[in-house]
N, C-alpha and C positions, 0 to 999 in steps of 0.2 A: 503493500499500500503505500504509496508515493504521497507524501504531506507537501503542499504549496509552500515555498519557503519564502519569505520576505528579505531582499538583500538591502532594503533602506530601512535597517532596524533603528527606531529612534534610540535604543540604548548606547550604542556607540557613537553617533553623533553627538547626542547630549554630553555624553563623557568628555568626548574631546571639546567641546564648544563652552560649555558652562563653568565657569569658575575664573578664568582669566580676567574678564573685565571687572570681575569683585576683588581681585588680589590686590595685593599692596603694590605691585608694579604699575598697575593701572589707574590707582587712584587719582593721579594729578592730572590724567589723559580728558581734554577739552571733549564735550558734548557725550561725557561718558555715558549718563541717563538714558541718551538718545541709541547710543550702541548696545547697551544691555537691554532696550526694549527690542531692537533689531535682532539680537540673538534669542530672545525668548519665543519671539514669534517667527524663526526661521522655520522651523520644523510644525508647527500649531497652524500660523496663517502665514505662508510663504508669501502671499500677495501682498499684504501689508508692510512685511519685512523687506520687502523689495522698494516699497513706497518709503520707507524709512532711509534706506541705503543709500539709494542714488541723488537723492538732495544733499546727504552727508558729503557723499563722493565728489559732487559738483563744487563744494565750498573749496574755495582757494587757500584760506588760512587754517585748514586741517592738518593738522600735525601727522608726520608720517606713521607715528604709531597706532593713533586714531584711525589713519588710513588702511593699515594693515588689516586692525580689528573689522572695519566696518567691510572690506572687500571680503574677508573669509565669512563673514555673515551672509552676503550677498551671494557667494558660492554655495553655501548650505541651504539659502531659501532656495535655487536653483534646483538645487537637488530635491527639495520639499516639493516642488511643482513637477517634477518628474523630467527636466530638461538636463539630463546627464552632458550631453555635449555641451551646452553653456556652461554648464559647472566646470567642465574641463579647460575652457577657455579661461575662466576666473581663476583656476589654481594658477595657470603659467602666469597669469598678471600678479598674483601673490606674490609667488617666488621672486619675482622682478624688486618687489619692494622690500624684500628680508636682507639686501646687501647694505642697508642701513647700518653702519657701527653703533648708531646712539640707540637702537632698538634694546630693550629689555631682553634678558635671556628667557625668560618665561613667555614672554610674547612670542619670541622668534621659534622656540621650539614647539609650542601649541600650533602655532600659525603653520610649522612646516608639516606636522600630523594633518591639520584639515586640508592642505594643499594634497596630501599623500592621499587622505580619504576621497576628494575630488577626484584628482587623477584616476584613482582604482574604479571609481563607479563610472568615469565614463570612457572606461577600456584603456588606458594610458596606464598597465600594469607596470611596465618596466619603470616608467616615472616614478611610481608609488612606491615600488622596491626601493629604488635609489634612495629616495626620501626617508624611508622607513630604515635604511640601514645607516644612514647619517646620524639621525636621531638616536637610535638603539648605541650608538657607538658613544654619543655624548653623554647619553643616560648613565651608561657604564661607568663611565669617566667621573660624572658629576656626583655620584652617589645620593641623586635627588630621589626619593621614593616615589613621589607623585608622577615625575617624569617616566619611572620605571614601569609604574603601574599602566600608564598609557601606552607604552611599547608593548608589554604583555598583550593589553586588551588588541591593539591593532594586529599584532601576531595572531591572536585567535580568530579576528574577524575574517583577516586575510585565509586560514585555514579553512574555517567554516564555510566562508562565502564564494570565494575564488576557486577554492578546489573541493568544494563540495564535501568537507572532511569534517563535520562535527565532533567526530570521536577523536581526532587529532588538535582539534581547539581546545577540547575540555580541559585539557591540563593546563593550559594557558590562561585560562577565564579562573579555574580554581585558585593559580597562583598568585593572580591580580586578586582575586576576591579576597584570600587569606591574608595579602599583604594590606590591604584597605582596611580589614577589620583590625588588623593589631595597630593601625594609625588612629584608631577609636573616633570615627565619624560616620558610623552607619547610617544614619539618618540625614546626610547632606545629598544633595541632588546627585553629584556623579557616584556616589555609591549607591544611591537606589537604583541608578541606570547600569551600573555593573552587575548588581543583585539580578536584574532582568535580563543582560546578557548571558550569565550563567545559567539562571533557568530556561531562558529560551533553545541554550545549546542541548540541555539535556531531554528539552520539548523533542528537538529533533532527532535525537538518539531514540526516542519512543518510550524514554526513562519518567512515564507520566508521574508515577508515584513520588519521584524527587522533585519533577519540575513544578507541579501545581502547587504545593505549598511556598515554594519561591517566588512563584508568580504572584499568589495570593499577598505575601508579605511586602513585595515590591508595589503591589498596588494600594494597599494599605498604606504605607510610608508617602507614595507616591500622592497621596488625595489631599496632602497639606501643601502641593505645591501647583498652583495654577498653569505653569509653563510645562507640565507633564501631563496634561490632558491627553495628548496624543498617544505617548506612552501608555496610558490606564486604557484607551480603546483598542490598542493593540494587545496588550494583556489579555484584556476579554475577549479580543477573536483568538487568542492560543487556546483560553480554556474553553472557548466554545468547541474548537477543532478537539480538543481533549475527549469532550463529550461525545463529538460524534463517532471519534475511534472508539471510544467505550461502549458504543452501542444506544445512543441517545441522539439520533440524527435529528427526529422533530423538534427537541429542546435545542441542538445547536441552531437548526434552522431559523427559529425565534430569535436567539439572539443575534446572529450574525444580520439578519434584515435589519433589526434595530441600528446595529453597529455600521451598516452600509449608509445611513443617513447622517451619522454623525462624522463619518470619514468625508463624506461629500462636504458637510457643513464646515469642516476644518481646513479642507482643501486639501488633505493626506491622500493623494493619489496612490503612492505604493501599498497603504495600508487598505484601499478601498478594492484595488486588483487582487489583493491575496483574499481579502475576506468573500470576495465574489467569486472565486477559485472555490473556497471553502464551500459556500452556500451551494455551489453546483455540485460538489462532491454529496453536501448531506441530501440533497434532491437525489441524486444518482443512488445512494443508499436505500432510497425508499421507492426505488423502482420508478422514478419520475424522471425518465431521461429526456423526454420531450421539453420539460420545463427548464432542465438543466442547460441544454444546448445553447440558447441564445445568451445566457448569462456567461457561460463559459467563455462563448465567441465576443462577447464584449469585453469582458476582461482581457482576454489575448490582444486585441486589438488596442487596449490600454497600456499593455505591456510593450507593444511595438512601438506605439508614439513615445512612451517614455524612456525607452532603451532600457528595457530591463530582461537582458537575455536569459537569465534563470527562471523568472517569470513566465517567459515566452515558452522556455521548454516545457514548465509544469503545465501550462495552459493548452500546449499541444499534447503533451500525454493525456491528459483531462478529457480533451475531445476526443482522442484516440479510443480511451474506456465509455465513454458517452455513444459513440459510432456504434462499439462492438455491441453495447446494451441493445442499441436500435437495429441490429442485424445489418450494418452498412459496411462490411470488410473493405471494400475499397477506400471508403473514407477513411477507416481506421490504420489502414496502411499507409496511406498518404500523411495523415498527422503524425505517425510515430516515424515515417521516414525523415521527416521534417525536422522532428524532435531530435533524432540521431545525428542527423547534420549540424545540428547546433552545439551538440555534445562534441563531435569531431573538430569543429571550428574554432575550439578553445584554444589547443595548441600550447600549452603552459608548462612543457618540460623544462625550459630554462628557467623561468620564474620559480618551477618547484624547486630546482636544485638552489636558488638563492635562497628562497625562504627556509629551505631546509639547514642552510647554513645560519641565517638568524634565528632559527629554533633552537639549535644546537648551542649557540652562544647566549641565548637566553636562558635556556635549561642551566648552564655553567654558571651564568653571572647574576641571573635576577631573581634567586631565590629568597623569599623574605628573610631566613635565619642570616644570610651570607650578606644582603643588602644592611640588615641592622646591626652587624658586627663589622662591616666592611673598615671602618676607620682604624680598630686597633688590629687588623689583618692585613695591612698595606704592606708592611715589608715581608712577611711570610709569602703572601700571595706573587710579590716580584721574584722572590727567591725562587718559588715553585714555577713561575711563567719561564724563568732563564733555564731551569730544569727540563721542563716539558719541551722547548725549543730544541736543545741538545738532543733530546730522545727523541724527538721527530724528525730531526737531520738523520739520526743513527738510524731510525726505522725506515726512514724514505733510501736509504744505502743499500739496507737489507733487502728491501722489496724489489729494486733494481736487480739485483743479483738473484733472486729466487724466482721471478716472474716468470721466466722462460721454462725454466724445469717444471714448474708448477701448471703451466696453462694445459699442457697437453693431459695431465693428470685431472685437471679440473673439467677438461672436455669429456673425457672419458666417464668421469661420475656424473656428469651432466647429462650424456644419452643414456646412462644404467638407472636414472629417475625421472625422465620425461618422455612422456608419451610422444611417438615420431608424427602421428597425424593430427594432433591437436596442439601440441606444445605444452600442454597441462601437465602437473605432475601425474607419475602412474601410481598406478597402485603400492609400488613399495616404498616411493617417496610419502605416499600419503600415510603408510604406516607409522612412519618415524615423526612424522609431524603431528597426528594424532596422539602419540604417546607425550610430546612435547607439551601440547595443548593444554593439557590438564596437570601438569608438572607442579603448578601454584597452587591445586587445591581446589580451584574454582571451577564451577561447572562450565560445560560447552554445549553447544548446539549442534548435532549431527544432523545432515540432511541427504537422503539419497534420492537421485532424479532420474527420471526414466523417461527417454524420447517414446511418447506414444505412436503405437502402429509404426515403429520403424521398419519391421520386415516388409509391411507393404510397399513402403517407399523405394526400399530396394528393389522388390519385384516387380514394383511398376516402372521407376524411371531410372533403374541400375544402381551397380555400386559404386560408381564415381559421384552421383548427385547424393548419394548418401552419406558418402565420406565428406563431401561438401556441407552437407547437413548438419553434420557432427562438428565440424570446424565452426561453423556459425553459431552454433549453441554453446560451444565450448568459450568463443570470444565473447557471446553475449553474458555468460556466467561470470566471466572473469571481470568484465568491465562493471558487471550489476553489483558485485562485492565488494568489500572493504581491502585494502590492502595486506591486512593481517590476516584474513582468511584464509583457510585450506582450501584450494578448488583443484580437482582432480579427476582425471576419467577413471573411474572406478571398474570399468571392462565392459566391452561391445558399446551399446548405445545408454549406459548407466554412467552417470557422474556423481560425486562426492564434493560436499560442501560443509564445512565446519568452522562455526564460530566461536571464539573463547570467551570466557566471563561472561555469559548469555542469560538473559531470563526466559521464562515461557512467553511471554508476551512478544518479545522482541526475536524468538527463534520462530512464530507462529507468522508473525509480520515478516518476516524476510523470505519464508516461504512463501507468501502471497506474491511479494514482490517480485521474485524470480519466476514464477508462474506468469505473472503479466508480462514481464520484457520477454520471456520468449515466445508467447503469444502473440505479441506484437511484430516478432522476425518476420520480415519477407524474404524467403530464400529463392533463387531462380529455379524452377524444375528442368530446365533444359528444352521447354516446348513452348516459351513464350507466357508460362503463367509461375504460380508459385506454390511452394510445396506447404501443406496444411500440418504445419508445424507447432504441436503442445508438447508439454511434458505432466507427467504424475510425479508426487514427491511424499516423500515419508518424513516425518520429523521426530526425532528422539533425543532425550538430553543425555549427556555424556559427564561423570557416570548418570546410568538411569534414574537411580535414587541419590537424593542429595548426600547423604553420608557414605555411600557404596564405594566400593573399589572403582577405580576409572577403567574398567575392563571395556576397551573399546568395540571388540567382537560382540559384546552383549548389547549396546547402544546400535550396531548393525543390525542386528536382528530384530530389534525393535523397529527401527526406522525402516526394514524391508517389510515386517509386516505392517506398519502403517500405509507404506508405497501400496501395497496390496489391496487396503482399503480404498485406497485414492483411484486406483485402477477399476474396482468394483463399481464406484461412485460414478464412471462415466467419463474418466481420464479428464485430462487438462484440470488437474484437482490437486489439490494437497490435505494429507490428514498426519496430524501429530497426537503423540502419545508421551506424555510428560510426567514422570515419577515425583510423586510429592512426599514430604517428609513422614506422614504416616504410613508410608509404605517401606520405610527404611528395615532392611531384613528380610523383605517378601521376596521369594525367588521368582526370577524375572519370567522363567517357563511358564508358572502359575498364572501371573498375568496374561502372556499372550495367549494361553489356553483359556482362560476366562476372563475376558477384558469387561463384560457385563459385572461380575462379580466384583472385579478391583474396582470398578467404579461405584460400587454400593458400598465399599468399604472406605472410601475417600483415598484409596492410595494412589490414583491417577487421576490426570486431567487431560480431557482430549480435545481435540480441536479441528476444524476442517472448514473449506471454503464453501460447503454445501453439505444438506444432512447426508450422512452415513450410516450404514449398518456395521456397527464393529462385530455385531454378532458371528460374521462370519470369519473374522481375522483370526483364526486359530488352526492349528494343524491337526489336532488329535480329539480334543474334547466337544462333547453334543450337549444342546440343551443349555448354551450359556444364555445369561440374559441379554437381549437387545438394549442398545443404547440408549432407545428412546424411553423405554420401560427405566431402565435406571435413573435418568433423568428425573422422570416425573416423580420420582422420591424425593428428589431435591437433597440429595447427599453430597453432590459434587459440583464444582463451579464449572461453568460451561464458557467455551470462547466459539 
């Protein structure tokens, strides 16, 4: 299930925006009251903010420090309008004003971060990265905790937004949040915005139980600040989406319809687009696809006008799902193809490498404990860095000497662990990866995926087309999974996906996400048409029960049984069986032989994307209680 993600979140902009005009360095700036009002309105009522900024910039007597602040405010207001290209032009102008040596240090670095934000949102990623690297180097050198928090937040947003990797961003938001709380002002505007950003990252990761309390806390704290009204609306939108995903689409619909009026009233274009997409999803969940389509089409048009590529991609996938629900396979293929084209157009490898360097430095240099103790440890750190430099030179020489002899060995090892057709890990490599996945004692999710009716594809279209289909499915699965996931070809037309430290809800959501991604694939059948590609998926926990031994063979058997249930339910489906704490010590085979009884006892939780009969999911036993009967007794939770 894909969640619509707003890349113009109020949190980061407010965090970088508010505070500078009220700081000591800005107190003597002329027109300070007007500048502060411009900043407060930039994201809430951008048109009014622009009306304040333009006359100020036209004044001949405006000091350069004030001009810097007003220019930054104008750029943020352009983003608030959804005009990313204009925001990028303002960023360039803002940079030209920062050469003045009379600028205060605080105004300079905050303006650099705002310029990086404007560049980033206007598609000038490299310019944004260069600025961020510069500010980070200065933050490490200065020892200023507020500047270091801002850098951590900026890295987190780049990781989450531009690389679609909230998992990678979470550590940076937690790091910034922890340092901010140590500074002791959790009720200030920047701290509230940071709490929202952390909550939203958890929301993107579908860790709703953690996200919702943080969202509620941020909303309660923001109630005392009129300038945070836009953030409060977005928080309400996130919480409505949580209700939709939690099985309350009607309640979500009512909230989102109210919020759409508020977004339009405040001129929050990005918030309106995302709320519209979520409203369309809630209607689709209620089998009201015809009503959902025009709302989704309007949201997509708005995302295109506003220059919001991520929302465009999400909108295209949403319309593909609506087209599938309406039985229009041609339109679904077109929408999905356009969405994948946007994904391919990103081309971020170089930027990803640069961001990785920034992240590595942040992990070393911007830990809260290191920051607060930096003054006392300066001499030790200098000696350490000198030592590390010498070691680095020695290591480089050693690497040059060893690389030739190791290259051939590495190639041989690679061949022994890689499936030659798909390029994925083979079964041998997956064996080792599964053992490593649970080494830290946390549970993993294990998914077995089988291409539906693959023998028919081979028989009808030929083995070369069948092989091509397997390559495309493998590529789709790798692209749809996180970097740390195990993705392997398990054998024939069967694949395996495993994800560490994963909850039942996240595992089931992953299964639905992968099912949809393959359903949207369009693979040439060699005759001018496309192959009817779908997959069925079985989901299990590793270990099967929370405190059991991490025997992945048992988890494979459970996933295989769930896969059988999904196939019996009509294919293009997923089914999952997740062991609960009450089942600790229960023999896995007794669960597989009598799933109905296990449900009645509260030992397991099951799920699927459609009604399924688990009473058939056994190899020997007869007379098991069908799932429907077990559920009627109300003894277990449902998904």
